Structure formats: structure tokens, C-alpha cells
C-alpha positions in Angstrom: -50.5 -30.8 47.8 -54.1 -29.6 49.7 -54.9 -26.9 51.2 -55.5 -25.8 55.0 -56.0 -23.4 57.4 -52.8 -23.1 59.3 -52.3 -21.1 62.9 -50.6 -17.4 62.4 -47.0 -17.7 61.8 -44.6 -15.0 63.2 -46.8 -13.5 65.7 -45.3 -11.7 69.2 -43.3 -14.3 71.0 -43.7 -16.8 68.2 -39.8 -19.1 68.2 -38.1 -18.5 64.7 -38.5 -22.1 63.4 -40.9 -24.6 64.1 -39.5 -28.6 63.9 -41.7 -30.9 62.9 -41.1 -34.7 63.7 -43.9 -37.2 63.1 -43.0 -40.8 65.3 -44.6 -44.2 65.4 -43.3 -46.8 67.9 -40.1 -45.9 68.5 -39.4 -44.6 72.0 -36.3 -45.6 71.7 -35.2 -44.0 68.5 -36.8 -41.2 69.0 -35.1 -40.3 72.5 -31.8 -39.9 70.5 -33.5 -37.8 67.8 -34.9 -35.1 70.2 -31.8 -35.4 72.1 -30.0 -34.2 68.9 -33.0 -31.6 68.4 -32.8 -30.1 71.5 -29.1 -29.7 72.0 -29.3 -27.2 69.0 -27.2 -24.0 69.6 -29.9 -21.9 68.1 -32.0 -21.9 70.3 -35.6 -20.2 69.0 -37.7 -23.4 67.9 -40.5 -25.3 69.1 -40.4 -28.9 68.7 -43.6 -30.6 67.3 -44.0 -34.1 68.0 -47.0 -35.5 66.3 -47.4 -39.4 67.0 -49.1 -42.2 65.1 -51.2 -43.5 68.3 -47.7 -45.4 69.8 -48.6 -47.4 72.6 -44.5 -47.9 73.5 -44.3 -45.2 75.7 -43.7 -42.4 73.3 -46.6 -40.4 75.1 -44.9 -41.1 78.6 -41.1 -40.4 77.4 -42.8 -36.7 75.9 -44.8 -35.6 78.1 -41.8 -36.2 80.9 -39.2 -33.8 79.0 -40.3 -30.8 80.8 -38.9 -29.0 78.3 -41.5 -25.6 76.8 -40.2 -25.7 73.3 -41.9 -28.9 72.9 -45.2 -29.9 71.7 -46.9 -33.0 71.5 -49.9 -34.4 69.7 -51.7 -37.7 69.1 -53.1 -38.1 65.5 -53.8 -41.2 63.4 -52.6 -40.7 60.1 -53.2 -44.8 58.7 -50.2 -45.3 57.5 -49.4 -42.2 55.6 -46.7 -40.1 57.4 -47.7 -37.0 55.2 -50.7 -37.0 57.5 -48.7 -36.3 60.4 -46.3 -33.8 59.0 -49.3 -31.6 58.0 -50.8 -31.8 61.1 -47.6 -30.7 62.5 -47.4 -27.7 59.9 -50.8 -27.1 60.5 -49.9 -26.3 64.2 -47.2 -24.4 63.8 -45.9 -21.3 64.7 -42.4 -20.5 63.5 -41.3 -18.9 60.0 -39.8 -21.0 58.9 -40.1 -25.0 59.1 -37.8 -28.3 59.7 -38.3 -31.5 59.3 -36.6 -34.9 61.2 -37.6 -38.1 60.4 -37.9 -39.8 63.9 -34.8 -42.5 64.1 -31.9 -39.6 62.2 -30.0 -37.3 64.2 -28.9 -33.6 63.7 -25.3 -31.9 64.0 -25.7 -29.4 66.7 -25.4 -26.4 64.3 -28.0 -27.2 61.8 -30.2 -24.8 62.4 -28.0 -22.2 63.2 -26.4 -22.4 59.5 -29.5 -23.0 57.5 -31.3 -19.8 59.7 -28.9 -17.6 59.1 -28.9 -18.5 55.2 -32.1 -18.2 54.5 -32.1 -15.1 56.8 -29.7 -13.6 54.2 -31.9 -13.9 51.2 -35.4 -13.8 50.7 -34.9 -15.2 47.3 -34.0 -18.9 49.0 -37.1 -20.8 49.7 -35.2 -23.9 50.6 -32.3 -25.1 52.0 -31.1 -28.4 52.9 -27.5 -30.2 53.0 -25.1 -33.3 52.8 -26.0 -35.9 55.3 -23.9 -38.7 57.0 -25.1 -42.3 56.4 -25.1 -44.8 59.4 -26.1 -48.1 60.6 -26.0 -50.4 64.2 -22.1 -51.4 62.8 -21.3 -47.8 62.6 -20.7 -45.2 59.8 -21.4 -46.1 56.2 -20.7 -42.1 54.3 -19.6 -39.6 55.1 -21.5 -38.0 52.2 -24.2 -39.4 51.0 -25.3 -37.3 48.7 -23.3 -37.4 45.7 -24.8 -34.7 43.8 -23.6 -31.2 44.8 -26.2 -28.6 43.3 -25.4 -25.3 43.5 -27.8 -23.3 40.8 -30.8 -24.3 38.5 -32.3 -26.8 41.3 -35.4 -27.4 39.5 -34.0 -29.2 36.4 -31.6 -31.1 38.4 -34.8 -32.2 40.6 -36.6 -33.1 37.7 -34.0 -36.2 36.5 -34.6 -37.7 40.4 -34.9 -36.7 44.1 -31.6 -36.0 46.0 -32.7 -33.8 48.6 -33.2 -35.7 51.9 -36.1 -35.0 54.2 -34.3 -34.5 57.6 -32.0 -31.7 56.1 -34.5 -29.5 55.0 -35.2 -25.9 56.6 -37.9 -24.2 54.5 -40.1 -20.9 54.6 -43.3 -21.7 56.2 -45.2 -19.2 54.2 -44.7 -21.6 51.2 -47.1 -24.1 52.8 -49.6 -20.7 52.4 -48.8 -20.5 48.6 -48.9 -24.4 47.4 -50.4 -25.9 50.3 -49.8 -29.0 52.0 -47.9 -32.3 51.3 -50.0 -34.7 49.3 -52.1 -37.3 51.4 -52.4 -39.6 48.7 -51.5 -43.2 49.1 -50.2 -43.1 45.8 -47.4 -40.6 46.8 -46.3 -42.0 50.0 -42.2 -41.4 50.3 -42.2 -39.1 47.3 -44.6 -36.3 48.5 -41.1 -34.5 49.4 -39.8 -35.2 46.4 -43.3 -33.7 44.9 -43.1 -30.5 47.2 -39.6 -30.1 46.2 -40.0 -30.3 42.5 -42.9 -27.3 43.3 -41.2 -24.7 45.2 -38.2 -25.2 42.8 -40.3 -24.2 39.6 -40.2 -20.3 41.4 -37.4 -20.2 44.5 -34.1 -20.7 44.9 -32.7 -23.2 46.6 -29.3 -23.0 48.5 -27.2 -26.1 49.4 -24.8 -26.3 52.6 -22.1 -28.8 51.7 -22.0 -30.4 55.1 -22.8 -33.7 56.8 -26.0 -31.6 58.7 -27.9 -34.5 59.6 -27.1 -38.0 60.5 -29.5 -40.3 57.9 -29.9 -43.7 60.1 -29.9 -46.7 57.6 -32.2 -49.8 58.5 -32.6 -52.9 56.7 -31.8 -52.9 53.3 -34.2 -52.1 50.4 -35.5 -54.8 48.2 -35.6 -54.8 44.8 -39.5 -54.5 45.1 -39.0 -51.4 46.8 -36.5 -50.1 44.4 -39.7 -50.9 42.1 -42.1 -48.9 43.8 -40.1 -46.1 44.3 -39.2 -46.7 40.8 -42.5 -46.0 39.9 -43.9 -43.3 42.3 -40.8 -41.2 41.2 -42.1 -41.3 37.5 -45.6 -40.4 38.6 -43.7 -37.1 40.2 -42.1 -36.9 37.2 -45.1 -37.3 35.0 -47.1 -34.8 36.8 -44.8 -32.2 36.9 -44.3 -32.7 33.3 -47.7 -31.6 32.3 -46.4 -28.1 33.6 -43.6 -27.5 31.2 -43.7 -27.0 27.9 -42.7 -29.2 25.3 -38.4 -29.9 25.6 -36.0 -32.1 24.5 -34.7 -31.8 28.6 -38.2 -32.4 30.2 -38.8 -35.4 27.5 -35.3 -36.8 28.0 -36.0 -36.6 31.9 -39.9 -38.2 31.6 -38.5 -41.1 29.0 -35.4 -41.5 31.5 -37.7 -41.9 34.9 -39.7 -44.2 32.8 -37.4 -46.6 31.9 -35.9 -46.6 35.5 -39.0 -48.0 36.2 -39.0 -51.0 33.5 -35.5 -51.5 34.7 -36.4 -52.0 38.0 -39.5 -54.2 37.0 -38.1 -56.5 35.3 -34.8 -56.9 38.1 -37.6 -57.7 40.4 
């Protein structure tokens, strides 16, 4: 995670929530995503779209929306999506930050329910929900997150990531405290997991057991992708392990992550 200077949040007239959507060459899918965000029952938000220099009509579509809540930026991320998430964070002025991938969809009440939850308890640093998974053929799972955790999230996250990025709403001040998402290539696809662990080490997390996000599944992941994710997950857990004193639980979690990596490696 890297430090950076931020826009001033929470000033007079500033929206309550900043929604950040990085995108690249997905103009058609992005329209569905944006429609679901602009249809939220909670309307006090800005939508920051950070485009990785797409040339597929994305710029024309976004700039033609005619909605004052939408802000559009173009920035090359060189294959590291967290770079453009961080651009969005630095440009944001909301007190809360939400992420959404450019192919996922939100239930209309997502922000309404999450803002009420965060606003009701200052101890909560991040809230997330379940998600419905779907593809071109229809719904795959009504609730894709099978692990329901209501307390002690840090220990549970140490075993592995179960928080879907597009379901998250968190306090913007956390980035002032911890810095931005990692932009290291070795953390691609797990930079959010590293941040969730850092947050859970200090703050309470809250879970809403409703599918407030529709998570789009593309081509099935192959074994080499599984191996790479297992390797990166082990890297995150190893880095976090060094921040804890020795315990049987954390040692077990580390060994378990390494065993998962070896299993995926030999399976490939």
C-alpha cells in the first residue's frame, strides 16, 4: 500500500459516497454497470469512472450521460487495475468509498443499506454483502459467498479472502491512515485482499447477508490461473503473518496457504 495526497473529503456540498469504477474496453458492459449505479435509491453520491485509455466508444458514452454526479478520467494503468482505483480514490470527495467492477451490477438498495449500517456504528470500518453470480446463460448462484462471518473477521480473512470487491463500502479516512491499494505487479488481483486484512486488524467489519451485487462470471478460470491466485494469496498471508506474534492459528493458516499453492501447482 502506498501513501498519496488526497482531495479534501466531506466539505460543504460534497457527496456522502464516492463510487469508483475502473474500466477498459467494455463500453457495452459498462453501460449496464452505470445504469445500475445511477438507479440507486440512495442518491447522494458521485460516480468516478477511470478509463484505461479505451478506444471503443467509452469516452463518448460516459461524457454523453448528462448526469452531474458522473466524473470521467482517463489514465493508463499498464495492466494494473489498482492504479486506476487509486486515481479514483485520490480524486474522490465522499466520506465513504465504494468500488464496482465495470461488468458487475448493483441492487438498487445497495448504497442505502450500507450507508445506514456504516453511519450507525463508528467502530465499523468496512461493510460488505453477499453477491449473486451470473453469466450469459443466467443465474449461477443466488448467494456466491458461502462463508458468513459476523465477527472476528481478521482471523477468518487470514484463512482466505471471501469479500467480493464490488460489494464493499468503507470509510475514506482508512486510506488516509493506511495509504492506497498496492500497485505492485505481484499483488495484481489480491491488492484488495491485502487491504481488507489491514482494515480488519484494527476495525470491525460488517456483513449484510443479502445479494446486493450481481457478479458477472466470464470464461472459467483454468488451473494456471488458480495456481497464480494461490501463490499471490500465500504472499499476502506471509506478509501479514510477519505482523503477528507467533500463534498456532496463524502458523496453521500460513502452512495451509502454502499447501494450497503446492496443490494448485502440481494440479496445473
